FIMAR-190297 format. One record per residue (C-alpha): chain; x negated, y negated, z negated. Coordinates in nm, 2 decimals. Layout:
// residues N
{A, {X, Y, Z}}
...
***
This chain:
// residues 317
{A, {1.16, -2.96, 2.92}}
{A, {0.84, -2.89, 2.73}}
{A, {0.91, -2.66, 2.44}}
{A, {0.70, -2.51, 2.17}}
{A, {0.81, -2.17, 2.04}}
{A, {0.64, -2.04, 1.73}}
{A, {0.64, -1.66, 1.67}}
{A, {0.66, -1.63, 2.05}}
{A, {0.55, -1.26, 2.06}}
{A, {0.81, -1.17, 1.80}}
{A, {1.14, -1.01, 1.89}}
{A, {1.36, -1.31, 1.92}}
{A, {1.07, -1.53, 2.03}}
{A, {0.99, -1.31, 2.33}}
{A, {1.35, -1.30, 2.45}}
{A, {1.40, -1.67, 2.40}}
{A, {1.08, -1.75, 2.58}}
{A, {1.17, -1.52, 2.87}}
{A, {1.51, -1.68, 2.92}}
{A, {1.37, -2.03, 2.91}}
{A, {1.08, -1.95, 3.14}}
{A, {1.32, -1.82, 3.40}}
{A, {1.50, -2.15, 3.37}}
{A, {1.17, -2.33, 3.46}}
{A, {1.11, -2.49, 3.12}}
{A, {0.74, -2.53, 3.03}}
{A, {0.68, -2.31, 2.72}}
{A, {0.40, -2.34, 2.48}}
{A, {0.39, -2.03, 2.26}}
{A, {0.20, -1.96, 1.94}}
{A, {0.17, -1.66, 1.72}}
{A, {-0.08, -1.53, 1.46}}
{A, {-0.05, -1.16, 1.57}}
{A, {0.02, -1.06, 1.21}}
{A, {-0.01, -0.68, 1.15}}
{A, {0.32, -0.64, 0.97}}
{A, {0.45, -0.50, 1.30}}
{A, {0.27, -0.32, 1.58}}
{A, {0.00, -0.52, 1.75}}
{A, {0.04, -0.30, 2.06}}
{A, {0.40, -0.41, 2.08}}
{A, {0.31, -0.77, 2.04}}
{A, {0.06, -0.74, 2.33}}
{A, {0.32, -0.57, 2.54}}
{A, {0.56, -0.86, 2.48}}
{A, {0.29, -1.11, 2.55}}
{A, {0.20, -0.94, 2.88}}
{A, {0.56, -1.00, 3.00}}
{A, {0.54, -1.37, 2.91}}
{A, {0.20, -1.42, 3.08}}
{A, {0.35, -1.33, 3.41}}
{A, {0.50, -1.68, 3.42}}
{A, {0.28, -1.98, 3.53}}
{A, {0.49, -2.21, 3.31}}
{A, {0.38, -2.02, 3.00}}
{A, {0.09, -2.13, 2.77}}
{A, {-0.03, -1.93, 2.47}}
{A, {-0.24, -2.00, 2.17}}
{A, {-0.32, -1.77, 1.88}}
{A, {-0.25, -1.98, 1.57}}
{A, {-0.13, -1.92, 1.22}}
{A, {0.12, -2.19, 1.11}}
{A, {-0.03, -2.19, 0.76}}
{A, {-0.34, -2.34, 0.92}}
{A, {-0.23, -2.71, 0.93}}
{A, {-0.54, -2.84, 1.12}}
{A, {-0.51, -2.59, 1.40}}
{A, {-0.13, -2.64, 1.42}}
{A, {-0.17, -3.02, 1.43}}
{A, {-0.43, -3.01, 1.71}}
{A, {-0.23, -2.77, 1.92}}
{A, {0.10, -2.97, 1.89}}
{A, {-0.08, -3.30, 1.96}}
{A, {-0.22, -3.16, 2.28}}
{A, {0.10, -3.00, 2.40}}
{A, {0.31, -3.31, 2.40}}
{A, {0.63, -3.11, 2.36}}
{A, {0.99, -3.25, 2.35}}
{A, {1.11, -3.01, 2.09}}
{A, {1.02, -2.70, 1.87}}
{A, {1.19, -2.37, 1.84}}
{A, {1.06, -2.23, 1.52}}
{A, {1.08, -1.85, 1.50}}
{A, {0.76, -1.76, 1.32}}
{A, {0.75, -1.64, 0.97}}
{A, {0.72, -1.33, 0.76}}
{A, {1.02, -1.10, 0.84}}
{A, {1.15, -0.79, 0.65}}
{A, {1.36, -0.79, 0.34}}
{A, {1.21, -0.48, 0.18}}
{A, {0.85, -0.59, 0.23}}
{A, {0.93, -0.91, 0.03}}
{A, {0.94, -0.70, -0.29}}
{A, {0.58, -0.57, -0.22}}
{A, {0.41, -0.89, -0.11}}
{A, {0.62, -1.20, -0.21}}
{A, {0.32, -1.44, -0.19}}
{A, {0.30, -1.38, 0.19}}
{A, {0.66, -1.50, 0.23}}
{A, {0.60, -1.81, 0.03}}
{A, {0.29, -1.89, 0.23}}
{A, {0.43, -1.82, 0.58}}
{A, {0.79, -1.91, 0.54}}
{A, {0.76, -2.22, 0.32}}
{A, {0.41, -2.36, 0.36}}
{A, {0.42, -2.28, 0.73}}
{A, {0.75, -2.45, 0.78}}
{A, {0.64, -2.76, 0.59}}
{A, {0.33, -2.78, 0.81}}
{A, {0.54, -2.76, 1.12}}
{A, {0.78, -3.03, 1.00}}
{A, {0.49, -3.26, 0.90}}
{A, {0.33, -3.21, 1.24}}
{A, {0.66, -3.28, 1.42}}
{A, {0.70, -3.60, 1.23}}
{A, {0.34, -3.71, 1.31}}
{A, {0.39, -3.63, 1.68}}
{A, {0.73, -3.79, 1.70}}
{A, {0.91, -3.47, 1.80}}
{A, {1.28, -3.53, 1.73}}
{A, {1.44, -3.19, 1.74}}
{A, {1.36, -2.86, 1.56}}
{A, {1.57, -2.54, 1.60}}
{A, {1.46, -2.30, 1.33}}
{A, {1.54, -1.95, 1.22}}
{A, {1.73, -1.89, 0.89}}
{A, {1.90, -1.57, 0.80}}
{A, {2.24, -1.42, 0.69}}
{A, {2.05, -1.29, 0.39}}
{A, {2.10, -1.63, 0.22}}
{A, {2.46, -1.53, 0.15}}
{A, {2.35, -1.23, -0.06}}
{A, {2.61, -0.96, -0.16}}
{A, {2.92, -1.17, -0.10}}
{A, {3.26, -1.02, -0.13}}
{A, {3.43, -1.30, 0.07}}
{A, {3.44, -1.23, 0.45}}
{A, {3.39, -1.34, 0.71}}
{A, {3.10, -1.55, 0.58}}
{A, {3.12, -1.92, 0.66}}
{A, {2.84, -2.18, 0.67}}
{A, {2.99, -2.39, 0.39}}
{A, {3.04, -2.12, 0.13}}
{A, {2.82, -2.07, -0.18}}
{A, {2.49, -1.89, -0.12}}
{A, {2.35, -1.62, -0.34}}
{A, {2.01, -1.49, -0.25}}
{A, {1.90, -1.15, -0.39}}
{A, {1.55, -1.12, -0.26}}
{A, {1.24, -1.34, -0.20}}
{A, {1.28, -1.34, 0.18}}
{A, {1.63, -1.49, 0.14}}
{A, {1.50, -1.75, -0.10}}
{A, {1.24, -1.87, 0.14}}
{A, {1.50, -1.90, 0.41}}
{A, {1.73, -2.10, 0.18}}
{A, {1.44, -2.33, 0.09}}
{A, {1.38, -2.39, 0.47}}
{A, {1.73, -2.51, 0.49}}
{A, {1.68, -2.74, 0.20}}
{A, {1.36, -2.88, 0.35}}
{A, {1.54, -2.94, 0.68}}
{A, {1.82, -3.12, 0.49}}
{A, {1.57, -3.34, 0.31}}
{A, {1.36, -3.43, 0.61}}
{A, {1.65, -3.50, 0.83}}
{A, {1.73, -3.79, 0.60}}
{A, {1.37, -3.94, 0.58}}
{A, {1.27, -3.89, 0.94}}
{A, {1.41, -3.90, 1.29}}
{A, {1.40, -3.52, 1.33}}
{A, {1.73, -3.34, 1.41}}
{A, {1.73, -2.99, 1.26}}
{A, {1.94, -2.70, 1.38}}
{A, {1.93, -2.40, 1.15}}
{A, {2.03, -2.06, 1.28}}
{A, {2.15, -1.80, 1.03}}
{A, {2.07, -1.49, 1.23}}
{A, {2.28, -1.18, 1.14}}
{A, {2.16, -0.84, 1.26}}
{A, {2.00, -0.91, 1.60}}
{A, {1.93, -0.61, 1.83}}
{A, {1.81, -0.56, 2.18}}
{A, {1.51, -0.53, 2.41}}
{A, {1.16, -0.60, 2.26}}
{A, {1.31, -0.53, 1.91}}
{A, {1.12, -0.47, 1.59}}
{A, {1.02, -0.11, 1.52}}
{A, {1.13, -0.13, 1.16}}
{A, {1.49, -0.21, 1.24}}
{A, {1.78, 0.05, 1.24}}
{A, {1.83, 0.12, 1.61}}
{A, {1.47, 0.15, 1.70}}
{A, {1.39, 0.37, 1.41}}
{A, {1.68, 0.59, 1.52}}
{A, {1.56, 0.60, 1.88}}
{A, {1.21, 0.69, 1.78}}
{A, {1.33, 0.97, 1.55}}
{A, {1.53, 1.11, 1.84}}
{A, {1.24, 1.10, 2.08}}
{A, {0.97, 1.23, 1.84}}
{A, {1.21, 1.50, 1.69}}
{A, {1.14, 1.37, 1.34}}
{A, {1.39, 1.31, 1.06}}
{A, {1.58, 0.99, 1.06}}
{A, {1.63, 0.86, 0.71}}
{A, {1.97, 0.70, 0.68}}
{A, {1.98, 0.46, 0.39}}
{A, {2.28, 0.46, 0.15}}
{A, {2.42, 0.76, 0.35}}
{A, {2.51, 0.50, 0.63}}
{A, {2.76, 0.32, 0.41}}
{A, {2.66, -0.02, 0.53}}
{A, {2.83, -0.26, 0.77}}
{A, {2.63, -0.49, 1.00}}
{A, {2.74, -0.78, 1.22}}
{A, {2.53, -0.69, 1.52}}
{A, {2.45, -0.96, 1.77}}
{A, {2.28, -0.89, 2.11}}
{A, {1.95, -1.08, 2.15}}
{A, {2.05, -1.19, 2.51}}
{A, {2.34, -1.37, 2.35}}
{A, {2.11, -1.53, 2.10}}
{A, {1.88, -1.66, 2.38}}
{A, {2.18, -1.81, 2.57}}
{A, {2.30, -1.98, 2.25}}
{A, {1.96, -2.13, 2.18}}
{A, {1.95, -2.25, 2.54}}
{A, {2.29, -2.42, 2.50}}
{A, {2.17, -2.59, 2.18}}
{A, {1.86, -2.75, 2.35}}
{A, {2.04, -3.06, 2.47}}
{A, {2.36, -3.05, 2.26}}
{A, {2.40, -3.38, 2.08}}
{A, {2.46, -3.29, 1.71}}
{A, {2.42, -3.44, 1.37}}
{A, {2.08, -3.48, 1.21}}
{A, {2.11, -3.15, 1.02}}
{A, {2.34, -2.87, 1.11}}
{A, {2.36, -2.49, 1.04}}
{A, {2.52, -2.22, 1.25}}
{A, {2.60, -1.85, 1.19}}
{A, {2.46, -1.65, 1.48}}
{A, {2.68, -1.35, 1.48}}
{A, {2.94, -1.16, 1.68}}
{A, {3.20, -1.17, 1.40}}
{A, {3.25, -0.79, 1.46}}
{A, {3.08, -0.57, 1.19}}
{A, {3.00, -0.21, 1.27}}
{A, {2.96, 0.08, 1.03}}
{A, {2.61, 0.23, 1.03}}
{A, {2.72, 0.59, 0.98}}
{A, {2.97, 0.57, 1.27}}
{A, {2.70, 0.43, 1.50}}
{A, {2.46, 0.71, 1.40}}
{A, {2.73, 0.97, 1.47}}
{A, {2.81, 0.81, 1.81}}
{A, {2.44, 0.82, 1.91}}
{A, {2.40, 1.18, 1.78}}
{A, {2.69, 1.30, 2.01}}
{A, {2.46, 1.25, 2.31}}
{A, {2.11, 1.28, 2.17}}
{A, {1.92, 1.51, 1.93}}
{A, {1.89, 1.35, 1.59}}
{A, {1.80, 1.50, 1.26}}
{A, {1.95, 1.29, 0.98}}
{A, {1.82, 1.28, 0.62}}
{A, {2.06, 1.09, 0.39}}
{A, {1.90, 0.88, 0.12}}
{A, {2.01, 0.65, -0.15}}
{A, {2.05, 0.27, -0.11}}
{A, {1.74, 0.05, -0.13}}
{A, {1.76, -0.22, -0.40}}
{A, {1.68, -0.49, -0.14}}
{A, {1.97, -0.41, 0.10}}
{A, {2.29, -0.59, 0.14}}
{A, {2.60, -0.37, 0.18}}
{A, {2.78, -0.58, 0.43}}
{A, {2.72, -0.87, 0.67}}
{A, {3.01, -1.02, 0.86}}
{A, {2.98, -1.38, 0.98}}
{A, {3.24, -1.63, 1.10}}
{A, {3.12, -1.78, 1.43}}
{A, {3.40, -2.03, 1.48}}
{A, {3.18, -2.33, 1.42}}
{A, {2.93, -2.21, 1.68}}
{A, {3.19, -2.12, 1.95}}
{A, {3.37, -2.45, 1.90}}
{A, {3.04, -2.65, 1.93}}
{A, {2.89, -2.49, 2.24}}
{A, {3.19, -2.32, 2.39}}
{A, {3.03, -1.97, 2.37}}
{A, {3.30, -1.71, 2.39}}
{A, {3.18, -1.38, 2.54}}
{A, {2.97, -1.19, 2.29}}
{A, {2.83, -0.86, 2.42}}
{A, {3.00, -0.54, 2.31}}
{A, {2.77, -0.35, 2.08}}
{A, {2.89, 0.00, 2.16}}
{A, {2.84, -0.07, 2.53}}
{A, {2.48, -0.17, 2.48}}
{A, {2.35, 0.11, 2.25}}
{A, {2.28, 0.36, 2.53}}
{A, {2.16, 0.10, 2.78}}
{A, {1.91, -0.01, 2.51}}
{A, {1.81, 0.35, 2.44}}
{A, {1.74, 0.39, 2.82}}
{A, {1.52, 0.08, 2.82}}
{A, {1.34, 0.20, 2.51}}
{A, {1.26, 0.53, 2.68}}
{A, {1.16, 0.38, 3.01}}
{A, {0.91, 0.15, 2.84}}
{A, {0.77, 0.41, 2.61}}
{A, {0.83, 0.19, 2.31}}
{A, {0.80, 0.48, 2.06}}
{A, {0.43, 0.49, 2.14}}
{A, {0.36, 0.12, 2.08}}
***
């Protein structure tokens, strides 16, 4: 299968591409190398992807409609996995226009180009942030949404765009509401990698809200396998899945578990206004659809991931 992956040097993009490349799919990847996260880290990820002969890369910003159209028309892909876009909840308070441009205009450009090139399937990244600070758990795909930041609003609008264009085109959309994804090639601004770096560099680790958060952690390898299973699954024209383990973990307990075996200086700070207190998703719909049962155990993976982080000198990227 010929597949286009946007945001291919991102965290989930890299892991998804690596899995599909190993399965002999032809992958066309694009990325704009945005400086929101480390360029060195993006180049490190790209170096791993370029080891495969069935991988093709082009530096393109999805907000550039002409360049995007030209690339997609040349690739002749069967489907699109859309993982590009501006990430980071807190940064959306500082630069909301960037989220509107990348996450909304960029998504529209991709949909228009897919329609023009008769591409019939788009798997795209949404987020658990669309639920907001809900008090009803576990979160189900059909419950009311309540966004509390610009990032979440852009993801909700992506879902609305998909819903609309599924009705006026032949494109089948699969939206993935990612909960807290963790694993190899992760983003440096996320909880675990910040904790790892603080331990290695002997600097203070700032624990937001004194660690009184709960997160539904989902291993990125599980995510890659889920996406693979969805590639050929016959589904309705527009469907959304929670991508979660349905097993929330307390942040403070995780920090204490890690500290038992590693040096970590913790500085407790107050809650950031952008943060959601708890995420806990219901994955029944996903498991029923693709028969995915064995989600990885989070506590088993923490120290394996830390070893990988150390061996690859990620703290220096």
